[in-house]
C-alpha positions in Angstrom: 28.6 31.8 -50.1 30.9 32.6 -53.1 32.4 35.3 -51.2 33.4 32.8 -48.6 35.2 30.8 -51.2 37.2 33.8 -52.4 38.6 34.8 -49.0 37.6 35.2 -45.3 35.8 38.5 -44.5 37.5 41.0 -42.3 35.9 42.7 -39.3 35.7 46.4 -39.6 37.3 48.7 -37.1 33.9 50.1 -36.0 32.5 46.5 -35.4 35.8 45.7 -33.4 35.2 48.7 -31.2 31.6 47.8 -30.6 32.8 44.3 -29.7 35.4 45.6 -27.3 33.2 48.1 -25.5 32.0 45.4 -22.9 35.6 44.9 -21.9 36.2 48.6 -21.3 33.0 48.9 -19.2 34.0 45.9 -17.3 37.4 47.1 -16.5 35.8 50.5 -15.3 33.4 48.5 -13.1 36.3 46.4 -11.7 38.2 49.5 -10.7 35.1 51.1 -9.2 34.4 48.0 -7.2 37.9 47.9 -5.7 37.7 51.5 -4.8 34.3 50.9 -3.1 35.6 47.9 -1.2 38.6 49.9 0.0 36.3 52.7 1.2 34.2 50.1 3.1 37.2 48.7 4.6 38.4 52.1 5.8 35.0 52.9 7.3 34.9 49.6 9.2 38.5 50.1 10.4 37.4 53.6 11.6 34.5 51.9 13.5 36.8 49.3 15.0 39.1 52.2 16.1 36.2 53.9 17.7 35.1 50.7 19.4 38.6 50.2 20.7 38.7 53.7 21.9 35.3 53.4 23.5 36.6 50.1 25.2 39.5 52.1 26.6 37.2 54.9 27.9 34.8 52.3 29.4 37.6 50.5 31.2 39.2 53.7 32.4 35.9 55.0 33.6 35.3 51.9 35.6 38.8 52.0 37.1 38.5 55.8 37.8 35.2 55.3 39.5 36.9 52.8 41.9 39.9 55.0 42.6 37.9 58.2 43.1 35.5 56.4 45.5 38.4 55.1 47.6 39.8 58.7 47.5 36.6 60.2 48.6 36.2 57.6 51.3 39.6 58.3 52.8 40.1 62.0 52.3 36.5 63.3 51.7 37.6 65.3 48.5 34.5 66.7 46.7 36.3 66.8 43.4 36.8 63.0 43.6 33.0 62.5 44.0 32.3 64.8 41.0 34.6 62.7 38.9 32.8 59.6 40.0 29.5 61.1 38.9 30.9 62.1 35.5 32.3 58.7 34.8 29.2 57.0 36.1 27.1 59.2 33.7 29.4 58.2 30.9 29.0 54.5 31.6 25.3 55.0 31.8 25.1 56.5 28.3 27.2 53.5 27.0 24.9 51.1 28.7 21.8 52.8 27.4 23.1 52.8 23.8 24.0 49.1 24.0 20.5 48.0 25.4 18.4 50.4 23.4 20.0 49.3 20.1 18.8 45.8 20.7 15.1 46.6 20.8 13.0 46.0 17.7 11.6 49.6 17.7 14.7 51.3 19.2 15.0 55.1 19.4 17.8 55.8 16.9 18.2 59.4 17.8 18.5 58.6 21.5 21.2 56.0 20.8 23.2 58.5 18.6 23.1 61.1 21.3 24.2 58.5 24.0 27.1 57.5 21.9 28.0 61.2 21.2 28.4 61.7 25.0 31.1 58.9 24.8 33.2 61.0 22.5 32.4 58.6 19.5 33.1 60.0 16.1 29.8 60.8 14.4 30.5 58.9 11.2 31.2 55.7 13.2 27.9 55.8 15.2 25.9 53.9 12.5 28.6 51.2 12.4 28.6 50.8 16.2 24.8 50.6 16.2 25.0 47.8 13.5 27.5 45.9 15.7 25.2 46.1 18.6 22.2 45.0 16.8 23.4 42.4 14.4 26.9 41.2 15.3 26.3 40.2 19.0 26.7 36.5 18.0 30.0 37.2 15.9 33.2 35.7 17.2 34.7 37.7 20.2 31.7 40.1 20.3 29.5 37.7 22.2 32.1 37.2 24.8 32.8 41.0 25.1 29.2 42.0 25.5 28.6 39.2 28.0 31.5 40.5 30.1 30.2 44.0 29.8 26.7 43.1 30.9 28.0 41.0 33.8 29.5 44.3 35.5 26.1 46.3 35.2 25.0 45.3 38.6 28.4 45.9 40.2 28.6 49.4 38.6 25.1 50.2 39.9 26.4 49.1 43.4 29.3 51.4 43.1 26.8 54.2 42.3 24.9 53.2 45.4 28.1 53.4 47.4 28.8 56.9 45.9 25.4 58.0 47.2 25.9 56.5 50.6 29.4 58.2 50.9 27.8 61.6 49.9 25.4 61.3 52.8 27.6 59.7 55.5 31.2 60.9 54.9 30.8 64.2 56.6 28.3 63.1 59.3 29.1 62.7 62.9 28.5 59.0 62.7 31.4 58.5 60.3 34.2 56.5 61.8 36.9 54.1 61.0 34.6 51.0 61.1 32.5 52.5 58.3 35.4 53.6 56.3 36.8 50.1 56.4 33.5 48.7 55.4 33.2 51.0 52.4 36.7 50.4 51.3 36.2 46.5 51.6 33.0 46.7 49.5 34.6 49.0 46.8 37.6 46.6 46.7 35.4 43.4 46.5 33.4 45.1 43.5 36.6 46.2 42.0 37.9 42.6 42.2 34.8 41.4 40.5 34.8 44.1 37.8 38.6 44.1 37.0 38.9 40.7 35.4 35.7 41.2 33.3 37.0 44.5 32.1 40.2 42.9 31.0 38.1 40.1 29.4 36.0 42.8 27.6 39.2 44.5 26.4 40.7 41.3 25.2 37.6 40.3 23.4 37.1 43.7 21.7 40.7 43.6 20.6 40.4 40.1 19.3 37.1 41.0 17.5 38.7 44.0 15.9 41.6 41.8 14.6 39.2 39.2 13.4 37.0 41.7 11.5 40.2 43.2 10.0 41.3 39.9 8.7 37.9 39.1 7.5 37.8 42.4 5.6 41.2 41.8 4.1 40.4 38.3 2.8 36.9 39.4 1.7 38.3 42.3 -0.3 40.9 39.9 -1.8 38.2 37.3 -2.7 35.9 39.9 -4.2 38.8 41.4 -6.2 39.8 38.0 -7.5 36.1 37.1 -8.4 35.9 40.4 -10.3 39.0 39.8 -12.2 37.8 36.3 -13.1 34.5 37.8 -14.2 36.3 40.3 -16.4 38.4 37.7 -17.9 35.3 35.6 -18.7 33.8 38.6 -20.5 36.9 39.2 -22.4 37.1 35.6 -23.5 33.5 35.6 -24.7 34.0 38.9 -26.5 37.0 37.5 -28.4 35.1 34.3 -29.2 32.3 36.4 -30.7 34.9 38.2 -32.8 36.3 35.0 -34.1 32.7 33.6 -34.6 31.9 36.5 -36.9 34.8 35.7 -39.1 33.7 32.0 -39.3 30.0 32.5 -39.7 29.8 32.0 -43.4 32.1 29.0 -43.4 30.0 27.4 -40.7 26.8 28.0 -42.6 28.4 26.5 -45.6 29.7 23.4 -43.9 26.5 22.8 -41.8 24.0 23.1 -44.6 21.6 20.1 -44.4 22.1 19.6 -48.2 25.4 18.7 -49.8 26.9 21.7 -51.7 29.6 21.3 -54.3 31.4 24.1 -56.2 32.3 22.8 -59.7 34.5 24.6 -62.3 32.2 25.0 -65.2 35.1 24.8 -67.7 36.8 21.6 -66.8 34.2 20.0 -64.4 36.7 19.8 -61.5 35.5 20.3 -57.9 36.7 23.6 -56.3 35.2 23.2 -52.9 32.6 21.1 -50.9 30.9 21.3 -47.7 31.0 18.7 -44.8 27.7 17.3 -45.7 29.0 16.5 -49.2 32.1 15.1 -47.7 30.2 12.8 -45.3 28.1 11.4 -48.1 31.0 10.7 -50.3 33.0 9.3 -47.4 36.0 11.7 -47.6 37.3 14.8 -46.0 36.3 18.1 -47.9 39.9 18.8 -49.1 40.1 15.3 -50.5 37.1 16.1 -53.0 38.9 19.2 -54.3 40.4 18.4 -57.8 38.2 15.3 -58.5 35.8 15.2 -61.6 32.1 15.8 -60.5 30.8 13.5 -63.2 32.8 10.6 -61.7 31.0 11.1 -58.3 27.4 11.8 -59.4 25.8 9.9 -62.3 23.5 12.4 -64.0 20.5 11.5 -66.2 20.8 14.6 -68.3 23.1 17.6 -69.2 20.6 20.3 -68.2 21.5 24.0 -67.9 21.3 26.1 -64.8 18.3 26.3 -62.7 17.3 22.7 -63.6 16.5 19.9 -61.2 17.2 16.2 -61.9 17.2 12.9 -60.1 20.6 11.4 -60.1 22.6 8.8 -58.3 25.5 9.6 -55.9 28.3 7.1 -55.5 30.3 6.9 -52.2 33.9 6.0 -52.1 33.0 2.9 -50.2 31.0 1.6 -53.1 27.5 2.4 -51.9 25.1 4.7 -53.6 22.0 6.8 -52.8 19.4 8.5 -54.9 19.7 12.3 -54.9 18.1 15.2 -56.4 20.6 17.8 -57.9 19.9 21.5 -58.6 22.6 23.6 -60.2 23.2 27.2 -60.9 25.9 29.2 -62.5 27.7 32.1 -60.6 30.8 34.2 -61.2 33.7 33.5 -59.0 36.4 36.0 -59.8 37.4 35.3 -63.3 35.9 31.8 -63.3 32.3 30.6 -64.1 31.4 28.2 -61.3 28.5 25.9 -61.1 27.0 25.6 -57.6 25.5 22.3 -57.2 23.1 21.7 -54.4 22.5 17.9 -53.8 19.5 16.7 -51.8 19.1 13.2 -50.5 15.7 11.7 -51.7 16.3 8.3 -50.1 13.2 8.6 -47.9 11.0 9.7 -50.8 12.1 6.7 -52.8 11.6 4.4 -49.8 8.1 5.9 -49.3 7.3 5.0 -53.0 8.5 1.5 -52.3 6.4 1.5 -49.2 3.5 2.4 -51.1 3.9 -0.4 -53.4 4.4 -2.8 -50.6 1.3 -1.4 -48.8 -0.8 -2.0 -51.9 0.5 -5.7 -52.0 -0.2 -6.1 -48.3 -3.7 -4.6 -48.7 -4.4 -7.2 -51.3 -3.2 -10.0 -49.0 -4.4 -8.8 -45.6 -6.6 -11.3 -43.8 -9.4 -8.9 -42.9 -11.7 -7.5 -45.5 -11.0 -3.9 -46.7 -13.4 -1.6 -48.4 -12.3 1.7 -50.0 -15.1 4.2 -50.6 -15.4 7.7 -51.9 -16.7 10.8 -50.0 -20.2 9.8 -50.8 -19.5 6.2 -49.1 -19.7 4.4 -52.6 -17.4 1.5 -52.9 -14.4 2.1 -55.1 -12.3 -1.1 -54.3 -12.2 -4.1 -52.1 -9.4 -6.6 -51.2 -9.5 -10.4 -51.8 -10.3 -11.1 -48.2 -13.5 -9.1 -48.5 -14.5 -11.2 -51.5 -13.8 -14.4 -49.8 -15.8 -13.3 -46.7 -18.8 -11.8 -48.4 -18.7 -13.1 -51.9 -18.9 -9.5 -53.4 -16.3 -8.2 -55.7 -15.6 -4.6 -56.4 -17.6 -4.9 -59.6 -20.6 -6.4 -57.7 -20.5 -3.4 -55.3 -20.0 -0.7 -58.0 -22.4 2.1 -57.1 -23.3 0.7 -53.8 -22.6 2.3 -50.4 -20.9 0.8 -47.5 -24.1 0.7 -45.5 -26.4 -0.6 -48.2 -25.9 -4.3 -47.2 -25.2 -3.6 -43.4 -27.6 -3.0 -40.5 -27.2 -2.5 -36.8 -27.5 -5.6 -34.5 -31.1 -5.0 -33.8 -32.0 -4.6 -37.6 -32.2 -0.8 -38.0 -30.1 1.0 -40.7 -26.8 2.5 -39.8 -27.9 5.9 -38.4 -26.8 9.4 -39.9 -25.2 10.2 -36.5 -22.7 7.3 -37.0 -21.3 9.0 -40.1 -21.4 12.5 -38.4 -19.3 10.8 -35.6 -16.8 9.4 -38.1 -16.3 12.8 -39.7 -16.0 14.5 -36.4 -13.8 11.9 -34.6 -12.0 10.4 -37.6 -13.1 6.7 -36.9 -15.7 4.4 -35.6 -15.7 0.8 -34.4 -18.6 -1.4 -33.8 -20.6 -4.5 -34.5 -23.2 -4.7 -37.2 -25.0 -7.4 -39.1 -24.1 -8.0 -42.8 -25.4 -9.8 -45.8 -23.4 -12.1 -48.0 -23.9 -12.6 -51.7 -25.7 -15.8 -51.1 -28.2 -14.0 -48.8 -26.9 -15.3 -45.4 -26.4 -13.1 -42.5 -23.4 -12.9 -40.2 -22.2 -10.7 -37.3 -19.5 -8.3 -38.5 -16.9 -6.1 -36.7 -16.8 -3.0 -38.7 -14.1 -0.3 -38.4 -14.4 2.8 -40.5 -11.7 5.4 -40.8 -11.7 8.7 -42.8 -8.9 10.2 -45.0 -8.8 13.9 -45.5 -7.0 16.2 -47.9 -4.9 19.2 -46.7 -8.0 21.3 -46.4 -9.7 18.8 -44.2 -12.2 17.6 -46.8 -13.1 13.9 -46.8 -11.5 12.0 -49.6 -12.0 8.4 -48.8 -13.6 6.1 -46.2 -11.5 3.0 -45.4 -13.6 0.1 -43.8 -12.1 -3.0 -42.2 -14.4 -5.9 -41.7 -14.1 -9.3 -40.0 -16.6 -12.1 -39.2 -17.2 -12.2 -35.4 -20.1 -14.6 -35.2 -18.0 -17.3 -33.5 -16.2 -14.8 -31.3 -19.6 -13.1 -30.3 -20.9 -16.6 -29.3 -17.7 -17.3 -27.3 -18.0 -13.8 -25.6 -21.7 -14.4 -24.7 -20.7 -17.7 -23.2 -17.9 -16.1 -21.2 -20.3 -13.4 -20.0 -22.7 -16.1 -19.0 -20.0 -18.0 -17.1 -18.9 -14.7 -15.4 -22.5 -14.3 -14.1 -23.4 -17.9 -13.3 -22.2 -20.8 -11.3 -20.9 -23.5 -13.8 -21.9 -26.4 -11.5 -25.6 -25.5 -10.8 -26.3 -22.9 -13.6 -27.5 -20.5 -10.9 -26.4 -16.9 -10.8 -23.2 -16.3 -8.8 -22.7 -13.9 -5.9 -21.9 -10.9 -8.0 -24.9 -11.3 -10.3 -27.2 -12.1 -7.4 -26.2 -8.9 -5.7 -27.0 -7.0 -8.9 -30.4 -8.6 -9.0 -31.0 -7.6 -5.4 -30.0 -4.1 -6.2 -32.4 -3.8 -9.1 -35.2 -5.4 -7.0 -34.6 -3.0 -4.1 -34.8 0.0 -6.5 -38.0 -1.4 -8.0 -39.5 -2.1 -4.6 -38.7 1.4 -3.4 -40.8 2.9 -6.2 -43.6 0.4 -5.8 -43.5 0.6 -1.9 -43.0 -3.3 -1.7 -40.8 -5.4 0.4 -38.0 -7.8 -0.8 -36.6 -10.8 1.0 -33.5 -12.8 0.7 -33.3 -16.3 1.9 -29.7 -17.5 2.6 -29.6 -21.4 2.5 -26.8 -23.6 3.9 -26.9 -27.4 3.5 -26.4 -29.1 6.9 -23.7 -31.8 7.2 -22.6 -31.3 3.6 -18.9 -31.6 4.6 -19.6 -35.2 5.8 -21.0 -36.0 2.4 -17.9 -34.8 0.7 -15.8 -36.7 3.2 -17.8 -39.9 3.1 -18.7 -40.2 -0.6 -16.2 -37.9 -2.3 -16.4 -34.4 -4.0 -17.9 -35.9 -7.2 -21.0 -37.1 -5.4 -21.0 -33.9 -3.4 -21.1 -31.8 -6.7 -23.9 -33.8 -8.1 -25.9 -33.4 -4.8 -25.3 -29.6 -5.1 -26.8 -29.7 -8.6 -29.8 -31.7 -7.6 -30.3 -29.3 -4.6 -30.1 -26.3 -6.9 -32.9 -27.9 -9.2 -35.0 -28.5 -6.2 -34.6 -24.8 -5.1 -35.4 -23.6 -8.6 -38.6 -25.6 -8.8 -40.0 -23.8 -5.8 -39.6 -20.3 -7.1 -42.0 -18.0 -8.6 -41.3 -16.4 -12.2 -39.8 -13.2 -10.7 -37.8 -14.9 -7.9 -34.0 -15.5 -8.4 -31.8 -18.2 -7.0 -28.1 -18.0 -6.8 -25.2 -20.1 -5.5 -23.2 -17.9 -3.2 -20.4 -20.4 -2.7 -19.7 -23.9 -1.4 -22.9 -25.4 -0.2 -24.5 -22.0 0.3 -27.4 -20.7 -1.8 -29.5 -17.5 -1.8 -33.1 -16.8 -3.0 -34.4 -13.3 -3.9 -38.1 -13.0 -3.4 -39.8 -9.9 -5.0 -43.2 -8.3 -4.7 -43.8 -9.0 -1.0 -45.9 -6.9 1.5 -43.8 -8.0 4.3 -40.6 -9.9 4.7 -42.6 -12.6 6.7 -44.5 -13.4 3.5 -41.5 -15.4 2.5 -42.1 -18.0 5.3 -44.2 -20.2 3.0 -41.4 -20.4 0.5 -38.8 -21.1 3.3 -40.9 -24.0 4.5 -41.2 -25.5 1.1 -37.4 -25.2 0.6 -36.7 -26.9 4.0 -39.1 -29.7 3.0 -37.7 -30.3 -0.5 -34.1 -30.0 0.6 -34.5 -32.6 3.4 -36.0 -35.3 1.1 -33.5 -38.2 0.5 -31.0 -37.7 -2.4 -30.4 -40.7 -4.8 -26.8 -40.2 -6.1 -25.7 -43.4 -7.9 -26.4 -46.2 -5.5 -26.3 -44.0 -2.4 -29.2 -42.6 -0.6 -28.2 -39.4 1.2 -30.3 -37.6 3.6 -29.3 -34.0 4.6 -31.2 -30.9 5.8 -30.8 -27.2 5.4 -30.7 -24.0 7.5 -32.2 -20.8 6.2 -31.7 -17.2 7.3 -34.1 -14.5 6.1 -33.6 -10.7 5.9 -35.6 -8.2 3.9 -35.8 -4.7 2.6 -36.7 -2.1 3.9 -37.0 -3.6 7.5 -33.5 -5.1 7.8 -31.4 -3.0 5.4 -31.6 -0.5 2.6 -29.0 -1.9 0.2 -28.4 -5.3 -1.4 -25.0 -6.1 0.2 -26.3 -5.5 3.7 -29.5 -7.5 3.1 -27.5 -10.5 1.9 -25.0 -10.2 4.9 -28.0 -9.9 7.4 -29.5 -13.1 5.8 -26.2 -14.9 6.2 -26.1 -13.9 9.8 -29.6 -15.2 10.4 -28.6 -18.4 8.7 -25.6 -18.8 11.0 -27.9 -18.5 14.0 -30.3 -21.1 12.5 -27.4 -23.5 11.8 -26.0 -23.0 15.3 -29.2 -23.1 17.3 -31.4 -25.6 15.4 -30.5 -27.2 12.0 -33.2 -27.9 9.5 -34.9 -24.6 10.4 -35.2 -20.9 9.6 -34.5 -17.6 11.4 -35.4 -14.1 10.7 -32.7 -11.5 11.0 -32.5 -9.5 14.2 -29.9 -6.8 15.1 -28.6 -9.0 18.0 -27.3 -11.5 15.4 -24.7 -9.1 14.4 -23.7 -8.5 18.0 -23.2 -12.2 18.4 -21.1 -12.3 15.1 -18.9 -9.4 16.6 -18.7 -11.3 19.8 -17.4 -14.4 17.9 -14.8 -12.3 16.1 -13.6 -10.8 19.3 -13.4 -14.3 20.8 -11.4 -15.4 17.8 -8.9 -12.6 18.3 -8.6 -13.3 22.0 -8.3 -17.1 21.5 -5.1 -16.5 19.4 -3.5 -15.1 22.5 -5.0 -17.6 25.0 -2.2 -20.3 24.4 0.5 -17.6 24.7 -1.0 -16.2 27.9 -1.5 -19.7 29.5 -5.2 -19.2 30.0 -6.3 -22.7 29.2 -7.2 -25.0 32.2 -8.0 -28.7 32.8 -11.0 -29.9 34.8 -11.6 -33.6 35.6 -15.0 -35.4 35.8 -14.9 -38.8 37.6 -16.2 -41.9 35.8 -17.9 -44.4 38.2 -18.2 -48.1 38.2 -22.0 -48.4 38.3 -22.2 -51.7 40.4 -19.5 -50.8 43.1 -19.5 -47.0 43.0 -15.7 -46.8 42.7 -13.9 -44.1 40.7 -12.3 -45.9 37.8 -11.3 -43.0 35.6 -11.5 -39.3 35.1 -12.2 -37.4 31.9 -10.0 -34.4 31.2 -12.2 -31.4 30.3 -10.9 -28.3 28.7 -11.8 -24.8 30.1 -10.7 -21.3 29.1 -9.9 -18.9 32.0 -10.8 -15.7 30.3 -9.3 -12.7 32.1 -12.6 -10.7 31.9 -15.4 -13.2 31.2 -14.2 -15.9 33.6 -14.4 -19.6 32.8 -15.6 -20.4 29.3 -16.7 -24.0 28.3 -15.3 -25.6 25.1 -18.7 -25.5 23.5 -18.3 -21.7 23.1 -14.6 -21.5 21.9 -13.7 -24.9 20.3 -15.9 -24.2 17.1 -14.1 -20.8 16.9 -10.8 -22.6 17.3 -11.6 -25.0 14.5 -12.6 -22.1 12.1 -9.3 -20.4 13.0 -7.2 -23.5 12.5 -5.7 -23.5 16.0 -7.6 -26.5 17.4 -4.5 -28.6 16.7 -2.3 -26.4 19.0 -5.1 -26.7 21.7 -5.1 -30.4 21.3 -1.3 -30.6 21.7 -1.6 -28.4 24.9 -4.1 -30.7 26.2 -2.1 -33.8 25.6 1.0 -32.4 27.2 -1.0 -31.1 30.2 -2.9 -34.5 30.8 0.4 -36.5 30.6 2.2 -34.1 32.9 -0.6 -34.3 35.5 -0.7 -38.1 35.3 3.1 -38.2 35.9 2.6 -35.9 39.0 -0.2 -38.1 40.3 2.0 -41.2 39.9 4.9 -39.5 41.8 2.7 -38.6 44.8 1.3 -42.2 45.1 -2.2 -41.7 43.9 -4.0 -44.9 42.9 -3.5 -45.5 39.2 -6.7 -44.5 37.2 -7.5 -44.0 33.6 -7.6 -40.4 32.2 -9.7 -39.9 29.1 -8.7 -37.0 26.8 -10.8 -35.7 23.9 -9.0 -35.3 20.6 -10.2 -33.4 17.5 -10.4 -35.1 14.0 -7.8 -32.8 12.6 -5.2 -33.7 15.2 -6.2 -37.4 15.5 -5.8 -37.8 11.7 -2.5 -35.8 11.4 0.5 -37.9 10.3 2.6 -36.6 13.3 -0.1 -37.4 16.0 1.0 -40.9 17.0 4.7 -40.1 17.0 4.1 -36.9 19.1 1.9 -39.1 21.6 4.6 -41.8 21.8 7.4 -39.2 22.4 5.3 -37.5 25.2 4.6 -40.9 26.8 8.4 -41.6 26.9 9.3 -38.2 28.3 6.8 -38.3 31.1 7.1 -42.1 31.8 3.3 -42.5 31.8 2.0 -45.9 31.1 -0.1 -46.0 27.9 -2.7 -48.1 29.6 -3.5 -45.1 31.8 -4.4 -43.0 28.7 -7.7 -43.2 26.8 -8.3 -41.1 23.7 -11.9 -39.9 23.1 -12.9 -39.1 19.6 -16.4 -38.6 18.3 -18.1 -40.9 16.0 -18.5 -38.2 13.3 -14.8 -37.5 13.5 -14.0 -41.1 12.8 -16.2 -41.0 9.7 -14.2 -37.8 8.5 -10.9 -39.7 8.8 -11.9 -42.0 6.0 -9.3 -44.6 4.8 -6.6 -43.3 7.2 -8.6 -44.6 10.3 -7.5 -48.2 10.0 -3.8 -47.3 10.0 -4.1 -44.9 12.8 -6.0 -47.4 15.0 -3.4 -50.1 14.5 -0.4 -47.8 15.4 -2.2 -46.7 18.7 -3.0 -50.5 19.5 0.7 -51.2 19.0 1.5 -48.3 21.3 -0.8 -49.6 24.0 -3.2 -46.7 24.0 -7.0 -47.3 24.0 -9.6 -45.3 22.1 -13.2 -44.5 23.1 -15.9 -43.7 20.7 -17.6 -40.5 22.0 -21.2 -39.6 21.3 -21.8 -43.1 20.1 -25.1 -43.6 18.2 -25.2 -40.1 16.7 -23.3 -40.8 13.4 -24.3 -41.8 9.9 -22.0 -44.8 9.2 -21.9 -48.6 9.4 -20.4 -50.3 12.5 -17.5 -51.7 10.6 -15.0 -49.3 12.3 -15.8 -50.9 15.8 -13.8 -53.9 14.8 -10.6 -51.8 14.7 -8.0 -53.0 17.4 -7.4 -49.8 19.4 -11.2 -49.1 20.0 -12.0 -50.4 23.6 -14.7 -48.1 24.9 -18.1 -46.9 23.7 -19.5 -43.8 25.3 -23.3 -43.7 25.1 -24.5 -40.2 24.1 -26.3 -38.2 26.8 -29.2 -37.6 24.4 -30.2 -41.4 24.9 -29.6 -41.3 28.6 -31.6 -38.2 29.2 -34.9 -40.0 28.2 -34.4 -43.1 30.5 -36.3 -44.9 31.4 -38.4 -44.1 28.4 -39.0 -47.2 26.2 -37.6 -45.9 23.0 -34.3 -44.6 24.6 -34.1 -47.8 26.7 -34.4 -49.9 23.6 -31.6 -47.9 21.9 -29.3 -48.2 24.8 -30.0 -52.0 25.1 -29.1 -52.3 21.6 -25.8 -50.3 22.0 -24.9 -52.5 25.1 -25.6 -55.7 23.1 -23.3 -54.5 20.2 -20.6 -53.6 22.7 -20.9 -56.9 24.6 -20.7 -58.9 21.4 -17.6 -57.0 20.2 -15.9 -57.1 23.6 -16.1 -53.3 24.2 -16.7 -51.7 27.5 -19.3 -48.9 27.9 -19.6 -45.6 29.6 -22.8 -43.7 29.8 -22.7 -39.9 29.8 -25.0 -37.4 31.5 -26.4 -39.5 34.3 -28.4 -37.1 36.5 -31.0 -39.2 38.3 -31.1 -42.4 40.4 -33.6 -43.9 37.9 -31.0 -43.5 35.1 -28.4 -45.1 37.3 -30.5 -48.0 38.3 -31.6 -48.7 34.6 -28.0 -48.6 33.3 -26.6 -50.8 36.1 -29.3 -53.4 35.4 -28.8 -53.3 31.6 -25.1 -54.1 32.0 -23.5 -50.7 31.4 -20.1 -50.9 33.1 -19.4 -47.2 33.9 -21.1 -43.9 34.0 -20.4 -40.2 34.6 -22.7 -37.2 35.2 -23.8 -34.7 37.8 -25.5 -37.5 39.8 -22.0 -38.3 41.0 -19.8 -35.3 40.6 -19.4 -32.2 38.5 -16.0 -31.4 36.9 -13.3 -30.8 39.6 -9.9 -29.4 39.7 -6.8 -31.5 40.0 -6.4 -30.7 43.7 -10.0 -31.8 44.4 -9.4 -35.0 42.6 -6.3 -35.7 44.7 -8.2 -35.0 47.9 -11.0 -37.3 46.7 -8.8 -40.3 45.8 -5.8 -40.2 48.2 -7.6 -40.6 51.7 -10.0 -43.4 50.5 -9.8 -44.3 46.8 -12.5 -46.9 47.0 -15.4 -44.6 48.1 -17.1 -41.9 46.1 -17.7 -38.6 47.9 -21.2 -37.3 48.4 -23.2 -36.9 45.2 -23.4 -33.3 44.4 -26.6 -31.3 43.6 -27.7 -31.3 40.0 -26.9 -28.1 38.0 -29.0 -26.8 35.1 -26.3 -26.5 32.4 -23.8 -29.1 31.4 -20.4 -27.7 31.6 -18.7 -30.7 30.1 
């Protein structure tokens, strides 16, 4: 370093020669490369010359064959035919060489011999073979070779003509006619060969020129690249030479510590590196000549080889703590002190951080314990004392685990400390004692501190009271596994119970059953009494279910109004029938919620392990499928699972997918069933009945697809389609002069209660010109109940519009009769379930009561499902106004209704034979 201060070192001549050797070798390589390129170019040019010479010989041979053949044909000179054979042989050798060179496993020696027959120079033969094999797709070569190949058959025909002339020319049959024919064939072939030979010549010449240019530019480019490479090597070599001269200065300037050379006699700075300059905030040359003691405040005047902690002052007024180390060294005739200055700002900051950490430890909210390698307590912070009541003096000589046990009461195991020593830390929950003897749940985190040899120095323990948090966590875990409304386990936990029960049953060779319970008509309870009452009813139902269970049975709320019961320890799944019957009985008992008495029932599906499924999820799903069948076929009943139930479920899913497309494909149809005035027998109205014309299943009744439509949410679109279709048909009937009759149209509760229903109906009546008096809207009694408070407003708007409403299935609902006073309601339709039993006394009494109510309220009545004369006679005598059923007519198409009414509208056609199923 001192040598660098005295003068820049010079590079020796030997080192310079060693540095310049790569340049010399590079120059020699450049010259050699240029000579090699020139040699390659000459060789290629020689090959091109041979190719041009071969082209000339090939063209001349073809032309000579034609001339000699004509000469022989005219004069019969044998030497002309000999020349034909020689030239034909020459062309054959060329063709063989051309075709053989293209083969993957070609005969190289044969190709060389063939080319030698064509007077090709031997040194050029490899180049020609390379052209044939690899340059056929090159510019001009493809065209030349294609022209050459195109004449092969013509040359062969000339050879054939030569053979014919040899055998016929001197025979007695030779005459002028044959001569003319031969001359004509030779001329025709020559006309075909001549342009292709010229094309071949031009292409070969062009290819030769193109290759020559390519070689020229290639040689130039390679030469330029080689020169650039040599110049790059030269530049790097010179850079290395200059780098050697600057090496010591670079090391000096880039040292991570500041280095200052100070004159020992007067204390002035002689030189400084860039690090020192950056710390002082000046350029290195600006520090030269300044007094060192003015820049660094030293704490002592120590001699050489001493180290002190000082303060370095920057020219911008800032300072930093530094550690200086100085040594004396001779520098020419001067005695120079070399001062190495090291920044210790980080070390000082770390000391401050330690002080801050100590303060933080004392004020941290969590309790902290510091113990030695034997786990004996050395110190604790204030938070630990507040939490436990123990100070460091109280715990002197005690170990961390002396006042702590595991959650179940056992001592902290030795394996825990082995884990801490192996992994470095441990976190867990323990139970700890306070000074007053109380016990609390504690979160304990223990870490280990080691020395440089890996030996344990200290244990650091962090403690916090988690009693409240643990209680909250247990509550959250309970809520995650249980239904908050009923306290029963939820679906996830119920499935876990099923899984454990199946595993136990598999070992004990027992059966397990799952009862899937759904409350019937629960939605009507919510709609009629509100969700608060519905929730309380669910809670009561859950209590009733729980009271029927054995100690090992488990009840869960699956969702909504659905419950499930797990029954263990059965011999057969059928052993669960007794419990199912008890559940049906207890769930159908009246519920007293506030001042309301509510009566509902339940449907239960039963599936078991191992008969119906081998895993919990499938058992539950199968029980659900059985419940759906029980709910569909007979409410307040039970069904055992059978495989056909899943087939029906899949059928419902398929129907749902197809129903979405039924509207778009225009597959819905309307049928019409007449309504007869019972006393006169006249047709007074028709009821529009919806059918689905399925492309493969045929006509489907609404009872099959309307529930699916309601579950999919497309029933409103179907209602809109029915409304448009009915009004359009009424408009058509009015236009053709059919007697005016009422048309009754069924409406679902969701569409009837929609805010846009009345406006849509009014707009459709205006567009079609149909009188509102011709339209009757049929809505079931249960649908009216579900509409709630909105019913009154809708009925008033319909009354103002002039549209009548008929209450369908009257007598099957659960409400009071107050809604019958609403203005739009004009008709009551007596449900077929009451008509079917006539003239049974009970059914007769119910119907007479319905008719009396209707008469007192000024409502007209229509009886559904009349199938016998006895039913007709009773209803007529009782005062029912109209009736419909298979006694009079089954549902008809629009055309049949027209034929029925147009000829004689006052007479009813022959009553049709009864059918077994009600399609309406």
